[in-house]
N, C-alpha and C positions, 0 to 999 in steps of 0.2 A: 555626555547625553544619556539619559535613562531610557527605559522602555516606555513605549507610547501606548495610549489608550485608543481603542477603536470602537465604532458603533457596535451594538449588540454584544458587548463584552462585559462580563461580570467579574469583579476583581476582589481578591482577598489579599490585601498587601501583606498581611503578617506572614502568610505562607508563601507569598510570591505566586499565588495561584490566579489564573485567568481562565474563564469558561467562555467559549465562543459559540454563541447561538444554541447553547445547551447541548452541543454535540462533540466538542472537542475541548479538552482540558490541558492547559499548559502549566507546569509547576516545576519548581526546583525539586530534584530527587533527594530525599532524606539519606544523609550519610555519604553523599557524593558531592564534592565541591565542583562547581562550574559545570553542572549537568542539569539539562532541562528535559523533562519528560513530556511528550506530546501524546495524549491518549484519546483514542476514539471512544466515546461513551456509548453504553448500551442504552438506547432510548426505548422505554416500554411501548409495545405496539407498533414499532417501526422496524424495518429490515435493517440489518447491520451491513449496509452497502453504501456506495458512493452516490447517494441521492443528491439532488440539486441543493438541498439545505446543508448537507454534509460537505459538499464541495465548497459551498460559500463559507462554512465555518473554518475549513482548512485553509482557504485563501486568507481569511482574516488572521489566523494563527501565523501563517507564513509571512504576512506583512509585518506583524508585530515582531517576529524574530529578525526579519530584515532590517527593520527601522532603528534598531538599537543594539549597540555592542554589549550591553549588559542587561540583566534582568532585575527590576526593582523589587525590593521588599522593604518592610518597615525597618529592617536592621541595616539596609544599605543596598548597594548594587553588586550583583554577582556576574562575572563574565561568563559567557557561554562557550565552553570548549567541546562539550559533547551534547548531542541531542539524541534522545531515545524515543523511537516510535513504537507504540504498543496499543493494545486494545483492552478495554474493560469488560468486554462481552466474555462470558465464560466458556463459549464454544468456538467463537469466530475471531480471527484477526480481522478479516473482512470478507464479505461475500463478492466484492468486486463492483462492477458497474451496475447501474440502475436499470434492470431489465424492464421494469414497468414503464420507465420513461422511454426506453428503446421501443417497446411495443406501441406505446401511444404515437410516437413520431413516425414509426413505420406505417401504422394503420392510417394515419392522417396525412401521409406523404409529405411530412414536414422535414424536409432535408436540412433546412437552415437551423432549426432548433437542435437537431441531432448533431450537426457540425459544431455549433456553439458549445454544447455540452462536452463533446469529445475534445475540442481544443482546450477548454478549461482544464480538463483532466490531464491532457498532455502537458499544458504549461505547468501544472502542479508537479507532475512526475519528473519532468525535465529539470525543473527548479531544484527539487529535492536531490537529484542525481548530480547536479553540477554547481549550483550557486554557492554552497558552503564548503566546497573542497579545500580552499585555502584558509578558511577560518575555523572550522570545527570538524569533528568526526561524528558521523551519524550511525546509529545502531538501531536495527529493527529487532524487536523481541516478538517472536510469534509463539503463542501458547494455545493454538487451536487450528482452525481451518483458514487457509489463505487461498482464495479462488480468484481467478482472472485478474482483475485490476488490483485485488488485494495482494496476490502473488507479485505482481509488478511493483507495488508499493514496497514490499519487503525487499525486493531486489534493488530498489533505488538507493538503499542505505549503503554506507561503506562497509558495514559488517552486519551479518544476519545471524542472530542467535535464536535457536528454536528448542522448545521442550520436546521430548521424544514422542509424545502423542500427536504432535502437530502434523497436518497434512497439507499438500500443495497441489494445485491443478490449474490447467487452462482448459475450461469446459467449452470455450467458444466454438471450437471445431464441431461440436455435436449439433449445432444449428447453423453450420455453413459460414461461421465468422472466425475471427482470429484476434489476438491481443492487439490493441491499437495505440497504446500509450507507452510504447517503449520496450515491450516485452522481449523482442528479439534481440535488440541491442544490449539490454541489461543482462539477459541470460547469456548471450554470446561472450560477454566479458568474463564470464566464470567458466563456461564449459565448451566454448567454441561454437561456430556458426551451425555446423551440421547437427550437433547434439541438441542445440537450442531448437532447431527446426523440428527435430523428432519429438522433443518435449512439448512443443506447441501444437503438434498435429496428431499425437497418438491417443489423446482423450484420457490418459492415465491419471490416477491420483497417486502422488508420490509421498511416501513417508518421510519424516524428517531425517531418519537414519540413513536412508538411501541417498538423499540429497547431500547429507554430510560427506558420504563416501565419494559422491561426484564432485565435491567442492563448491556446491551451491550454498550450503549452510556452513558457516565458519565455526560455530560452537554449538555442540549438542549437550543438552542437560536433562536430567530426570523431570518428570512431571511435578509441577509446583515449585521448582527451583529457579525459574527464569530470572526473577529479579535479583536473586543472589548471584547468578551467573553474570548478569550485566554489571553488578557491582565489582565482582572479581575481574572481569574483563577490562573495565575502564580503570580500575586502580593499577592494574598491570600495564596497560597501554600508556597511562599518563606518567609512568616513571621515565619514559623517554619520548614524551609527547611531541616535542619539536621535530625530532628525527622521524618519527612515525608519520607525522603530518606531512613532512617533505616527501617521504616515500609514497604516501597516499596521492599527493599531487602528481608525482611521477607516473604512478599507475594509470591515472586518468589521462595524462598526456599521451601515453602509448595506446590507450583504448578510449578515444573520445566518442561522445555521442554527437551525431550531426543533426541539428534541429530541422534542417530542410528535409533530410531523409525521414525523420520522424513524422513531419507534417505530410509527406507524401503517403506514408502508411495510413494516416488518419483519413486522407481523401479517399484512398482505396477502400478502407473499412466503411466509410459512410456510403460509398457507391454500392458496396456489396450488401450492406444492410438495407438500403432502400430498394434493392432488387431481390430480396429474399423470396425463396419459394414458400408457398403456403405450408408445405410439409415442414420446412425448417423453422418457420414461425411457430408452428404448433409445438415443436420440440422446445423452442425458447419459452413458450408459455407454460410448458410442463415444468421446466426448471424454475420458473418464476413461482408457480404454485408450490413447489417444494420449498423454495426460500420462505414464502409466506407461512408455510406450515412448520418451519423450523427444521426441515429434514435436509439430509445430505445425499448426494448421489452415491451409487454403489462404489466400492473400492475399485472395481474394474468397470469403467464407464463405457457404454456403447449406446447407440441410438435405440437398440432394442430393449435396453434397460429402461428407457424412458417412455417409449411408445406404449400407451395403454396403462401407464402408471397411475394409480388412483391415490392422490394425496389425502383423500378424506378417510381412508382406511386406517 
């Protein structure tokens, strides 16, 4: 059975390339056998975050990978043993959740829409972290900033490779919220529950080198060498691929993600969002304006850094 076509998908069979809704590209990686690259595209004039359109594109891409054991090209079918998640934005892996959609739902008291969005994000994250464990190895390549849901996405991969200039943070605590799509469980797998809680609540921005020392980042590489590091990692991993895949499955049996627990976190998150204080909503809107202006929060993030911040300067 070959790879399947889906609505809103553009194909280039020669390269084995598919673009989903103009926001996500899936293609075989040059120079690597059995390796599929899944790239978040930089769309001009749009924030590099998990908007409703981007979530839809990721769902389509995930369905395409799920529905076929091989990836079709003009030259034949290629089995998928490795999946590399990356971004084509020059500064961001991902800004995370759609703050504009959050604001709209909260202002309109539209709890149902916020819940639907959050559950779609949770289902994507849970799927990436669990569904392919017995079939392939996933690698996240971060070459810029990974914020909130972007950080969670990177953590959902089996291995995380980061260029040295990359930064990671959970900014949600600044406006009275918290990661809702698996951040605690995914991070606790790597650093333990207490350290994960500290990292989710201290508002800090972490550099790639520090997270490498903590064991969150598996491989650290110089700026501009991320793709080369991925190639090197996969070629080394594939030498004993069957044994490594078995060890990978064992790792997740020892540290499983419980969907019911994750769903309970989403329920708590939506309740917290719908009861946000006006002061917290103002902070979230400041962060949204910074996203829209292409800015990042200071290296040491606090509410005082954001209150009164003028993004037009």
